[in-house]
VOPAGU-2260 file (C-alpha; in pm, 1 decimal, decimal comma):
REM VOPAGU-2260
SITE   aa  ch    i         X         Y         Z
SITE  UNK   A    0   -5384,1   -4240,2    6147,0
SITE  UNK   A    1   -5201,0   -4104,0    6497,6
SITE  UNK   A    2   -5350,2   -3967,8    6791,8
SITE  UNK   A    3   -5269,6   -3632,0    6710,6
SITE  UNK   A    4   -5354,7   -3641,3    6365,2
SITE  UNK   A    5   -5725,5   -3765,8    6448,3
SITE  UNK   A    6   -5971,6   -3519,9    6243,4
SITE  UNK   A    7   -6114,7   -3242,1    6422,3
SITE  UNK   A    8   -6474,6   -3287,3    6393,9
SITE  UNK   A    9   -6543,0   -3182,2    6735,3
SITE  UNK   A   10   -6423,6   -2807,7    6679,7
SITE  UNK   A   11   -6654,1   -2593,6    6538,5
SITE  UNK   A   12   -6537,7   -2286,4    6376,3
SITE  UNK   A   13   -6709,9   -1968,2    6351,7
SITE  UNK   A   14   -6845,3   -1952,5    6041,2
SITE  UNK   A   15   -6726,9   -1580,0    6016,8
SITE  UNK   A   16   -6512,1   -1618,5    5685,5
SITE  UNK   A   17   -6318,0   -1299,9    5798,6
SITE  UNK   A   18   -5984,6   -1439,8    5640,0
SITE  UNK   A   19   -5753,0   -1350,2    5919,5
SITE  UNK   A   20   -5623,9   -1712,9    5916,8
SITE  UNK   A   21   -5519,9   -1737,3    5558,7
SITE  UNK   A   22   -5791,8   -1903,8    5415,5
SITE  UNK   A   23   -6070,8   -1732,7    5220,8
SITE  UNK   A   24   -6369,8   -1926,8    5416,8
SITE  UNK   A   25   -6402,3   -2093,2    5755,4
SITE  UNK   A   26   -6486,3   -2422,5    5540,2
SITE  UNK   A   27   -6134,0   -2396,8    5386,8
SITE  UNK   A   28   -5965,6   -2399,1    5710,0
SITE  UNK   A   29   -6175,5   -2670,1    5820,6
SITE  UNK   A   30   -6086,5   -2890,9    5517,1
SITE  UNK   A   31   -5719,2   -2816,6    5611,6
SITE  UNK   A   32   -5742,4   -2889,2    6001,1
SITE  UNK   A   33   -5800,4   -3252,5    5924,6
SITE  UNK   A   34   -5491,1   -3314,5    5834,7
SITE  UNK   A   35   -5303,9   -3026,5    5981,4
SITE  UNK   A   36   -5448,5   -2961,8    6348,7
SITE  UNK   A   37   -5207,0   -2714,3    6430,8
SITE  UNK   A   38   -5372,9   -2447,4    6169,5
SITE  UNK   A   39   -5646,5   -2404,0    6424,6
SITE  UNK   A   40   -5441,0   -2181,8    6634,8
SITE  UNK   A   41   -5456,0   -1901,7    6367,9
SITE  UNK   A   42   -5847,7   -1892,2    6412,7
SITE  UNK   A   43   -5858,0   -1565,3    6648,8
SITE  UNK   A   44   -6220,4   -1596,1    6722,1
SITE  UNK   A   45   -6139,6   -1961,4    6926,6
SITE  UNK   A   46   -5862,7   -1771,6    7127,9
SITE  UNK   A   47   -5909,3   -1670,4    7455,5
SITE  UNK   A   48   -5778,3   -1343,9    7435,8
SITE  UNK   A   49   -6082,0   -1161,7    7342,4
SITE  UNK   A   50   -6286,4    -875,5    7451,6
SITE  UNK   A   51   -6645,6    -954,2    7598,8
SITE  UNK   A   52   -6921,2    -811,2    7420,3
SITE  UNK   A   53   -7079,5    -500,4    7553,4
SITE  UNK   A   54   -7380,0    -519,6    7753,1
SITE  UNK   A   55   -7574,4    -220,8    7623,3
SITE  UNK   A   56   -7932,7    -362,8    7507,2
SITE  UNK   A   57   -7836,0    -694,3    7592,6
SITE  UNK   A   58   -8036,3    -861,2    7913,1
SITE  UNK   A   59   -7884,9   -1014,3    8223,6
SITE  UNK   A   60   -7775,4   -1344,1    8151,9
SITE  UNK   A   61   -7841,6   -1332,0    7787,6
SITE  UNK   A   62   -7553,0   -1399,2    7515,9
SITE  UNK   A   63   -7454,8   -1146,8    7221,6
SITE  UNK   A   64   -7580,9   -1151,4    6894,4
SITE  UNK   A   65   -7284,5   -1286,1    6721,9
SITE  UNK   A   66   -7302,3   -1575,9    7013,6
SITE  UNK   A   67   -7602,5   -1737,0    6823,3
SITE  UNK   A   68   -7399,9   -1717,8    6504,1
SITE  UNK   A   69   -7067,9   -1840,4    6642,7
SITE  UNK   A   70   -7148,1   -2086,6    6907,1
SITE  UNK   A   71   -7056,7   -2144,9    7229,4
SITE  UNK   A   72   -6687,8   -2068,6    7149,3
SITE  UNK   A   73   -6771,3   -1721,3    7076,1
SITE  UNK   A   74   -6709,0   -1451,2    7319,2
SITE  UNK   A   75   -6831,1   -1140,7    7204,5
SITE  UNK   A   76   -6562,5   -1169,3    6903,6
SITE  UNK   A   77   -6693,4    -961,1    6652,3
SITE  UNK   A   78   -6835,7    -711,8    6913,5
SITE  UNK   A   79   -6495,1    -647,3    7071,5
SITE  UNK   A   80   -6355,4    -285,2    7102,9
SITE  UNK   A   81   -6120,5     -84,9    7296,2
SITE  UNK   A   82   -6209,1     -13,9    7658,6
SITE  UNK   A   83   -6225,1     349,0    7781,9
SITE  UNK   A   84   -5936,2     512,8    7908,0
SITE  UNK   A   85   -6010,3     558,4    8304,8
SITE  UNK   A   86   -5696,5     820,0    8319,9
SITE  UNK   A   87   -5822,8    1199,3    8405,4
SITE  UNK   A   88   -5635,3    1379,0    8135,1
SITE  UNK   A   89   -5805,1    1632,4    7954,2
SITE  UNK   A   90   -5887,4    1517,4    7573,1
SITE  UNK   A   91   -5905,5    1874,7    7423,0
SITE  UNK   A   92   -5668,3    1983,4    7122,7
SITE  UNK   A   93   -5496,5    2285,4    7104,8
SITE  UNK   A   94   -5837,5    2489,9    6991,4
SITE  UNK   A   95   -6018,5    2365,8    7309,1
SITE  UNK   A   96   -6186,3    2110,9    7094,7
SITE  UNK   A   97   -6304,0    1727,3    7272,6
SITE  UNK   A   98   -6122,2    1482,4    7093,4
SITE  UNK   A   99   -6167,4    1062,7    7141,1
SITE  UNK   A  100   -5799,8     939,5    7165,2
SITE  UNK   A  101   -5447,9     990,6    7084,5
SITE  UNK   A  102   -5313,3     820,9    6751,9
SITE  UNK   A  103   -4956,5     682,6    6863,6
SITE  UNK   A  104   -4721,4     588,3    6590,6
SITE  UNK   A  105   -4556,6     218,7    6565,3
SITE  UNK   A  106   -4225,4     202,3    6746,2
SITE  UNK   A  107   -4065,9      58,9    6463,1
SITE  UNK   A  108   -4182,1     389,5    6250,6
SITE  UNK   A  109   -3977,3     709,1    6214,2
SITE  UNK   A  110   -4310,0     860,4    6253,8
SITE  UNK   A  111   -4699,9     849,8    6212,0
SITE  UNK   A  112   -4791,4     646,1    5918,0
SITE  UNK   A  113   -5005,9     815,5    5636,7
SITE  UNK   A  114   -5123,7     649,0    5306,6
SITE  UNK   A  115   -5132,8     940,2    5051,3
SITE  UNK   A  116   -5234,1    1001,5    4682,5
SITE  UNK   A  117   -5070,7    1271,0    4473,2
SITE  UNK   A  118   -5277,8    1478,9    4304,2
SITE  UNK   A  119   -5139,4    1392,5    3981,7
SITE  UNK   A  120   -5074,8    1012,5    4054,2
SITE  UNK   A  121   -4869,0     961,0    3755,0
SITE  UNK   A  122   -4572,9    1151,3    3926,8
SITE  UNK   A  123   -4527,2     837,8    4167,1
SITE  UNK   A  124   -4397,8     692,7    3847,0
SITE  UNK   A  125   -4251,5     973,1    3667,7
SITE  UNK   A  126   -4008,3    1060,0    4009,0
SITE  UNK   A  127   -3935,6     703,4    4019,1
SITE  UNK   A  128   -4062,7     730,3    4416,9
SITE  UNK   A  129   -3926,3     403,5    4629,0
SITE  UNK   A  130   -3902,8     255,9    4964,1
SITE  UNK   A  131   -3641,2     515,7    5197,1
SITE  UNK   A  132   -3704,9     844,3    4975,2
SITE  UNK   A  133   -3739,5    1150,3    5143,9
SITE  UNK   A  134   -4046,9    1371,9    5045,4
SITE  UNK   A  135   -4231,4    1682,4    5074,4
SITE  UNK   A  136   -4570,5    1796,5    4992,7
SITE  UNK   A  137   -4891,1    1931,1    5134,5
SITE  UNK   A  138   -5236,9    1765,5    5185,7
SITE  UNK   A  139   -5521,1    1974,4    5031,8
SITE  UNK   A  140   -5881,5    2042,2    5043,5
SITE  UNK   A  141   -6138,0    1809,6    5125,3
SITE  UNK   A  142   -5907,9    1515,7    5246,4
SITE  UNK   A  143   -5739,8    1707,9    5503,6
SITE  UNK   A  144   -5661,0    2095,0    5481,6
SITE  UNK   A  145   -5378,5    2099,2    5662,4
SITE  UNK   A  146   -5184,4    2386,9    5641,8
SITE  UNK   A  147   -4856,9    2262,9    5721,5
SITE  UNK   A  148   -4624,9    2101,8    5461,4
SITE  UNK   A  149   -4541,6    1738,5    5542,0
SITE  UNK   A  150   -4214,9    1593,0    5508,9
SITE  UNK   A  151   -4124,9    1219,4    5581,0
SITE  UNK   A  152   -3981,7     893,2    5445,9
SITE  UNK   A  153   -4150,4     668,0    5222,2
SITE  UNK   A  154   -4256,9     328,3    5352,1
SITE  UNK   A  155   -4387,6     141,3    5052,5
SITE  UNK   A  156   -4502,3     229,9    4710,4
SITE  UNK   A  157   -4798,9     128,2    4466,2
SITE  UNK   A  158   -4657,2     226,4    4120,0
SITE  UNK   A  159   -4970,9      99,5    3973,6
SITE  UNK   A  160   -5227,3     335,5    4154,6
SITE  UNK   A  161   -4939,2     599,0    4254,8
SITE  UNK   A  162   -5060,8     544,9    4608,0
SITE  UNK   A  163   -4767,7     603,9    4887,3
SITE  UNK   A  164   -4732,2     499,4    5227,4
SITE  UNK   A  165   -4487,5     723,8    5407,5
SITE  UNK   A  166   -4373,8     812,8    5762,0
SITE  UNK   A  167   -4443,4    1184,1    5861,8
SITE  UNK   A  168   -4097,0    1307,8    6032,8
SITE  UNK   A  169   -4062,5    1682,8    6024,0
SITE  UNK   A  170   -3862,1    1914,8    5817,5
SITE  UNK   A  171   -3517,1    1837,1    5970,9
SITE  UNK   A  172   -3473,7    1498,1    5756,3
SITE  UNK   A  173   -3500,4    1714,7    5412,9
SITE  UNK   A  174   -3270,7    1979,7    5514,4
SITE  UNK   A  175   -3023,6    1708,7    5600,6
SITE  UNK   A  176   -3074,8    1496,4    5285,9
SITE  UNK   A  177   -3247,6    1661,6    5060,9
SITE  UNK   A  178   -3628,9    1567,1    4897,9
SITE  UNK   A  179   -3850,0    1514,4    4644,8
SITE  UNK   A  180   -4123,6    1737,5    4609,3
SITE  UNK   A  181   -4456,2    1602,2    4505,4
SITE  UNK   A  182   -4681,9    1894,6    4569,2
SITE  UNK   A  183   -5041,0    1861,2    4662,8
SITE  UNK   A  184   -5161,9    1532,6    4772,1
SITE  UNK   A  185   -5462,3    1353,8    4940,5
SITE  UNK   A  186   -5427,7    1208,3    5271,4
SITE  UNK   A  187   -5662,9     889,8    5225,3
SITE  UNK   A  188   -5563,0     715,7    5551,2
SITE  UNK   A  189   -5353,7     734,2    5886,6
SITE  UNK   A  190   -5236,2     390,7    6048,0
SITE  UNK   A  191   -5107,8     381,0    6427,6
SITE  UNK   A  192   -5166,3     294,8    6794,1
SITE  UNK   A  193   -5410,6     354,6    7027,4
SITE  UNK   A  194   -5327,6     269,6    7385,1
SITE  UNK   A  195   -5631,9     463,6    7549,1
SITE  UNK   A  196   -5965,5     650,3    7427,4
SITE  UNK   A  197   -6236,4     812,0    7628,1
SITE  UNK   A  198   -6491,7     562,2    7542,5
SITE  UNK   A  199   -6522,4     213,5    7349,8
SITE  UNK   A  200   -6392,3     226,5    6975,7
SITE  UNK   A  201   -6597,9      35,6    6701,8
SITE  UNK   A  202   -6527,0     -46,2    6353,0
SITE  UNK   A  203   -6759,5     137,1    6133,0
SITE  UNK   A  204   -6770,8     450,5    6368,1
SITE  UNK   A  205   -6654,5     816,0    6306,7
SITE  UNK   A  206   -6416,3     944,3    6582,7
SITE  UNK   A  207   -6212,7    1228,6    6656,4
SITE  UNK   A  208   -5873,4    1172,8    6717,7
SITE  UNK   A  209   -5558,1    1371,1    6779,7
SITE  UNK   A  210   -5196,2    1250,5    6640,8
SITE  UNK   A  211   -4980,9    1258,4    6922,4
SITE  UNK   A  212   -4692,8    1426,8    6696,9
SITE  UNK   A  213   -4899,0    1684,3    6528,4
SITE  UNK   A  214   -4706,3    2025,6    6508,0
SITE  UNK   A  215   -5044,3    2204,5    6539,8
SITE  UNK   A  216   -5206,3    1973,0    6839,1
SITE  UNK   A  217   -5532,4    1978,2    6608,1
SITE  UNK   A  218   -5813,1    1739,3    6630,9
SITE  UNK   A  219   -5866,4    1507,7    6306,3
SITE  UNK   A  220   -6177,5    1315,6    6219,7
SITE  UNK   A  221   -6193,6     994,4    6048,8
SITE  UNK   A  222   -6380,0     677,9    6002,1
SITE  UNK   A  223   -6270,0     355,4    6221,2
SITE  UNK   A  224   -6229,0      62,6    5953,0
SITE  UNK   A  225   -5969,3    -143,5    6112,2
SITE  UNK   A  226   -5900,7    -269,1    6473,9
SITE  UNK   A  227   -5663,6    -538,5    6595,4
SITE  UNK   A  228   -5507,5    -594,2    6914,9
SITE  UNK   A  229   -5106,7    -579,7    6959,9
SITE  UNK   A  230   -4857,9    -607,8    7239,5
SITE  UNK   A  231   -4859,5    -221,0    7243,2
SITE  UNK   A  232   -5206,9    -145,8    7216,1
SITE  UNK   A  233   -5467,0    -152,5    6988,9
SITE  UNK   A  234   -5361,7    -111,2    6576,6
SITE  UNK   A  235   -5618,5      93,6    6381,4
SITE  UNK   A  236   -5652,8     252,2    6044,8
SITE  UNK   A  237   -5868,5     539,9    5967,8
SITE  UNK   A  238   -5980,5     648,1    5668,3
SITE  UNK   A  239   -6240,6     971,3    5539,7
SITE  UNK   A  240   -6018,4    1199,5    5723,2
SITE  UNK   A  241   -6108,8    1549,1    5796,1
SITE  UNK   A  242   -5936,8    1840,1    6036,9
SITE  UNK   A  243   -6165,3    1973,0    6287,9
């Protein structure tokens, strides 16, 4: 066995079984690392590019709770969050209500990414909705309640469930290219970028946010259930949406 192919017995994996590396458990990754040591780079928790754990409730010199489980290689991995934005900008919507951050759209998308479900999911198949189609519809009731008709371009479709992911673009594209009208729909989630926030963001917490391109400039509310650092900021997913 060559020097580069020695078993990685001296490397302790965190034991979080997060699945980000592509394996279901840390044990599965550890088994593969014995013959393919380059796979160890997939473990984000062993990377030095992590946020420090918050100090709240932790005494001077004490380790975060996750460090006890993960070992000395942990740098507060499970407690990482988005730091507060020190800018003096006013975080208020057009009705004067406070919110926590702006939700930006991804650079590769023509507008905000929204995951939706038509009130009759069958029409996703009946209308043969496919990637690239231009749609229009309105989020109704508890899911969002926005009074504005949304228009956009389909990014992906799940024909089995009827769930559609589209990028909201405004009415110009439907006027130019025509569209399929899906009627009322439920807004299931928003996905986008956060480049700064009034306070630390943590998975599992509910926040008020404002989509940067919202025509009404109204705040929304959503449960943050995904948070990932990317070159442009932080990629997030928010579910359980409300306006106000």
